[in-house]
C-alpha positions in Angstrom: -0.1 -0.4 0.1 1.6 3.3 -1.1 0.7 6.5 0.6 0.5 8.4 -2.9 0.5 7.5 -6.1 2.1 10.5 -8.6 1.4 10.4 -12.2 4.0 12.2 -14.1 7.5 12.4 -13.3 8.1 16.2 -14.7 8.4 19.2 -12.8 4.8 18.9 -10.8 5.0 15.2 -10.2 8.8 15.3 -8.7 8.6 17.9 -6.7 5.4 16.6 -5.3 6.9 13.0 -5.0 10.4 14.6 -3.2 8.6 16.7 -0.6 5.8 14.1 0.3 8.9 11.3 0.7 11.1 13.8 2.4 9.3 15.9 4.4 6.6 14.1 5.4 8.1 10.2 5.3 5.3 9.2 3.0 5.6 6.2 0.7 5.1 7.4 -2.7 5.1 5.5 -6.4 5.8 7.9 -9.3 4.4 6.6 -12.7 5.3 7.8 -16.4 4.0 6.7 -19.4 7.5 8.0 -21.0 10.5 5.7 -20.3 12.5 8.4 -18.7 12.0 11.0 -15.6 11.9 15.0 -16.4 8.9 15.1 -18.4 9.4 17.7 -20.9 12.5 19.1 -19.7 14.5 16.0 -20.2 17.7 16.5 -21.7 20.0 13.3 -23.0 23.5 13.2 -24.8 22.5 12.7 -29.0 24.5 10.0 -30.9 27.4 12.9 -31.3 27.6 12.9 -27.8 26.1 16.4 -27.3 23.6 17.3 -24.7 20.3 18.1 -26.2 16.5 18.8 -25.0 14.8 16.1 -26.3 11.4 18.3 -26.4 13.0 21.5 -27.4 15.1 24.0 -25.3 14.3 24.7 -21.4 15.9 27.6 -20.0 15.3 28.0 -16.1 14.4 31.4 -15.0 13.0 33.0 -11.9 12.2 36.0 -9.4 11.8 33.6 -6.7 14.7 33.2 -4.2 12.4 30.6 -2.6 12.1 28.3 -5.5 15.8 28.9 -7.0 17.1 27.8 -3.6 14.5 24.5 -2.9 16.2 23.3 -6.7 19.7 24.2 -5.8 19.5 21.2 -3.3 19.1 18.9 -6.7 21.7 20.8 -8.8 24.7 23.4 -9.2 24.3 25.8 -11.7 25.7 27.2 -14.5 25.0 31.1 -15.1 23.2 31.6 -18.4 21.3 34.5 -19.6 19.0 33.8 -22.8 19.5 35.7 -25.7 17.3 35.4 -29.0 17.5 36.6 -32.3 14.9 36.7 -35.3 15.2 36.4 -38.8 13.3 39.7 -40.1 13.8 40.8 -43.3 17.0 39.0 -44.0 18.5 40.5 -40.8 19.1 38.9 -37.2 17.4 41.2 -34.8 17.0 40.9 -30.9 13.7 39.5 -29.7 12.1 41.0 -27.7 12.3 44.3 -29.6 14.4 46.7 -28.2 16.4 50.2 -28.8 18.8 47.9 -31.2 16.0 46.0 -33.1 14.2 49.3 -34.1 17.8 51.0 -35.3 18.6 48.2 -37.4 15.7 47.5 -39.1 14.8 51.1 -40.0 18.3 52.5 -40.4 17.8 54.9 -37.5 20.4 55.8 -34.4 17.7 56.5 -31.9 19.9 57.0 -28.7 17.6 57.2 -25.8 14.9 55.6 -24.3 12.5 58.8 -24.7 13.4 58.6 -28.6 12.3 55.1 -28.8 9.6 55.5 -26.7 8.4 58.6 -29.3 8.9 56.3 -32.3 6.7 53.6 -31.1 4.1 55.9 -29.8 3.9 57.4 -32.7 3.3 54.2 -34.8 0.9 52.6 -32.0 -2.5 51.9 -32.5 -5.2 53.1 -30.3 -6.8 49.9 -28.9 -10.5 50.6 -26.8 -10.3 47.3 -24.9 -7.0 45.1 -24.9 -8.5 41.6 -25.2 -6.5 39.7 -27.6 -2.9 39.1 -28.6 -2.7 41.3 -31.4 -4.4 44.0 -29.1 -1.2 43.7 -26.7 1.3 44.2 -29.7 -0.3 46.7 -31.5 -1.4 49.1 -28.9 2.2 49.0 -27.9 4.5 48.8 -31.1 2.0 49.4 -34.0 1.1 47.7 -37.2 4.4 46.8 -38.9 6.4 45.4 -35.9 3.3 43.6 -35.4 3.4 42.3 -38.9 7.3 41.5 -38.9 7.9 39.8 -35.2 4.7 38.8 -34.0 1.7 38.1 -36.3 3.4 35.2 -38.4 5.0 33.6 -35.7 1.8 33.6 -33.5 -0.1 31.9 -36.5 2.7 29.2 -37.1 2.8 28.6 -33.4 -1.1 27.9 -32.2 -2.9 27.8 -35.6 -5.0 30.7 -35.2 -4.4 34.4 -35.8 -3.4 36.8 -33.0 -6.8 38.4 -32.9 -7.9 35.2 -32.2 -5.9 34.7 -29.1 -6.0 35.6 -25.3 -3.5 38.8 -24.7 -1.8 36.6 -22.0 0.1 35.3 -25.0 2.0 38.2 -26.5 2.0 39.9 -22.9 4.6 37.5 -22.4 7.1 39.1 -24.4 8.2 42.9 -23.5 9.2 45.4 -25.5 12.1 47.8 -24.6 13.4 51.2 -25.2 16.8 50.3 -23.9 19.1 47.8 -25.2 18.9 45.2 -22.8 18.7 42.0 -25.2 18.2 39.3 -22.7 14.9 37.3 -23.5 14.1 37.2 -19.8 14.6 39.9 -17.2 14.4 37.2 -13.7 16.5 37.8 -10.9 17.6 34.1 -11.3 18.7 32.6 -14.4 20.9 29.5 -14.7 20.9 26.4 -16.4 21.4 23.0 -14.3 25.0 22.2 -14.4 24.6 18.4 -15.1 21.4 19.0 -17.3 17.6 18.7 -16.2 17.6 15.0 -16.2 20.3 14.6 -13.5 18.8 17.3 -11.1 15.5 15.4 -11.4 17.2 11.9 -11.0 18.8 13.3 -7.2 15.4 14.8 -6.5 13.9 11.3 -7.0 16.5 9.6 -5.3 15.2 8.7 -2.1 14.3 5.5 -0.2 10.8 6.2 0.2 10.0 6.8 -3.6 9.7 4.0 -6.2 9.4 5.0 -9.6 8.0 3.2 -12.6 8.7 4.3 -16.3 6.8 3.4 -19.3 3.5 2.8 -17.2 0.1 4.5 -18.6 -2.0 5.3 -15.6 -5.3 4.3 -17.1 -3.7 0.6 -17.7 -2.8 0.4 -14.0 -4.9 2.4 -11.6 -7.4 -0.5 -10.6 -4.0 -2.6 -9.8 -2.1 -0.4 -7.4 -2.9 0.2 -3.6 -2.7 3.7 -2.9 -4.3 5.8 -0.2 -4.2 9.3 -2.6 -3.6 10.6 -5.9 -1.3 13.5 -7.2 -2.4 13.4 -11.2 -0.1 16.1 -13.4 -1.6 14.6 -16.6 -4.3 16.1 -18.9 -7.4 16.7 -16.6 -10.0 16.1 -19.5 -7.8 12.3 -20.0 -8.4 11.9 -16.2 -12.4 12.2 -16.6 -12.4 10.1 -19.8 -13.2 13.3 -22.2 -16.3 13.9 -20.4 -17.0 17.1 -21.8 -14.8 16.8 -24.9 -11.0 17.4 -25.6 -9.4 20.3 -24.3 -7.2 21.9 -27.1 -4.0 21.7 -26.8 -0.8 22.6 -29.1 2.0 20.5 -30.0 5.3 20.0 -31.3 7.3 18.1 -33.9 11.3 18.0 -33.4 13.8 17.6 -36.0 17.2 17.1 -34.1 20.3 17.2 -36.6 23.9 17.1 -35.7 26.5 19.5 -38.2 29.7 19.1 -39.1 30.7 22.3 -37.9 31.8 24.1 -34.3 29.0 26.7 -34.4 25.7 27.0 -36.6 24.1 30.5 -35.2 25.2 33.2 -32.8 22.7 32.4 -29.9 21.0 29.5 -28.6 17.7 30.5 -30.6 16.8 32.3 -33.5 13.0 32.7 -34.2 11.5 32.6 -37.7 8.6 35.0 -38.0 8.3 35.5 -41.6 10.0 32.9 -43.5 10.3 29.0 -42.9 7.7 26.0 -41.9 9.3 25.9 -38.1 9.3 28.5 -35.5 12.8 28.5 -34.3 16.0 26.7 -34.3 18.1 25.9 -31.1 21.4 25.5 -30.7 22.0 23.6 -27.5 25.9 24.1 -26.8 25.3 27.8 -26.1 22.7 26.5 -23.2 25.1 24.1 -21.7 28.8 25.5 -22.1 29.7 22.0 -23.6 33.1 21.9 -25.8 32.6 19.9 -29.0 34.0 20.2 -32.5 30.6 19.2 -33.8 27.0 21.2 -33.2 23.6 19.9 -32.5 20.5 21.8 -33.7 16.3 21.2 -33.0 13.9 22.6 -35.4 10.7 23.2 -34.0 7.1 22.6 -36.1 4.2 23.5 -34.1 1.2 20.9 -34.7 -2.5 20.2 -34.0 -1.3 16.4 -33.3 1.0 15.1 -30.8 1.8 15.0 -27.3 0.0 18.2 -25.5 2.5 20.9 -24.6 0.7 24.2 -24.8 -3.2 24.9 -23.4 -4.6 27.0 -26.2 -5.6 30.4 -24.6 -9.4 31.3 -26.0 -12.4 32.1 -23.9 -14.2 28.9 -25.2 -11.2 26.8 -24.0 -11.1 28.6 -20.6 -14.7 27.4 -20.3 -14.5 24.0 -21.0 -11.8 24.0 -18.8 -14.1 25.1 -16.0 -16.2 22.5 -16.2 -13.6 19.8 -16.1 -12.2 22.2 -12.5 -15.6 21.4 -11.0 -15.3 17.4 -11.6 -11.6 17.8 -10.7 -12.7 19.7 -7.3 -14.8 17.2 -6.8 -12.8 14.5 -6.6 -12.0 13.3 -2.9 -8.3 12.5 -2.2 -6.9 13.7 -5.7 -4.8 16.6 -6.3 -4.3 17.9 -9.8 -1.0 19.7 -10.2 0.8 21.4 -13.3 0.3 22.9 -16.7 -2.0 20.0 -18.1 -3.8 19.4 -14.9 -4.5 22.9 -14.4 -4.8 23.8 -18.2 -2.4 26.5 -17.6 0.4 28.4 -19.5 2.9 27.6 -16.7 6.5 28.3 -17.0 9.1 25.8 -15.0 9.4 28.2 -12.0 5.6 28.5 -11.8 5.1 24.7 -11.8 7.3 24.4 -9.2 5.8 27.0 -7.1 2.6 25.6 -7.5 3.8 22.1 -6.2 5.3 23.4 -3.3 2.1 25.6 -2.4 0.2 22.3 -2.9 2.2 20.5 -0.8 2.2 22.8 2.1 -1.8 22.4 2.0 -1.7 19.0 1.9 0.8 19.0 4.9 -1.3 21.0 7.1 -4.6 19.3 6.2 -3.1 15.4 6.7 -1.6 14.1 9.5 2.0 12.8 8.8 2.0 9.1 9.0 3.5 7.2 12.0 5.3 4.2 11.3 5.6 0.8 13.4 9.0 -0.8 13.8 7.6 -3.5 11.2 6.9 -0.8 8.8 
């Protein structure tokens, strides 16, 4: 008899399992349908010996010292500030848009933040109420920059026009009047020194945790004895799609190794105007690995495949609310993570949600008292 069955060995499930086992002394079984831990953050050496992210680039960043300190128990860090370039009008330009982007694109020499703000305000389109992703960008930078940097990329990424997506999608990407070319502005920005998979392995390395991989919850839920459940998979799948499928966007990956030391100047190059893929990642920039060859991943968004991104549209939020009501009514089941709560979380946000969920559990449920025989 396990105290907990944790479904999913990604961030949400692994953090929950680690806390339940280490802090409470509970007996935990972790299962995952994939043949590895770490979820979408799984990294592994490819055939050339280059460490790649199997499911696309994962870059850790957070403003939470508590979350950073927690993960630091399981990894040392390699300082890394993420920079992204976009191929626009035949030039590689910084994204998020900053002063350098505008100067290079338009052949200008703006030198102050005030000049940049005046440039943007002169092109911004007034929007009475900002509701969609298109509204966010048009109201900030105007139509030309919207068309060059955002519309094509968003249509590829999500399969719909930005005017049909919730404002939260493009609101995640700032526009800067200075020359800060970092993709994130968070206080803590780093990569696990030995990789994400090694961090997860340390997190789950506890005598109270058992792991079974390549196991589907639906096939074993009636054969495992457990008292309580943490579910981190798709919430609609848990309820056998009672109200229909929640829409997700998926990705297909093409991993290639090239016989050259470097292929591009930064880890990620976006392609908002051309190509079927959205971006190309070169992993040695992320990991600091030295190797005479280089490995890249091309990302192709798709409607089919593993669920990655909840599609933020009002009708989808309404459908999730129906599943949320079912989830709230389930006894001894906790739904944690991006898929289980249908939210577009960053990695640190998933860790924060899992830690908060654990605290609520620990306050509500007495810790077990073991006998000597146990």
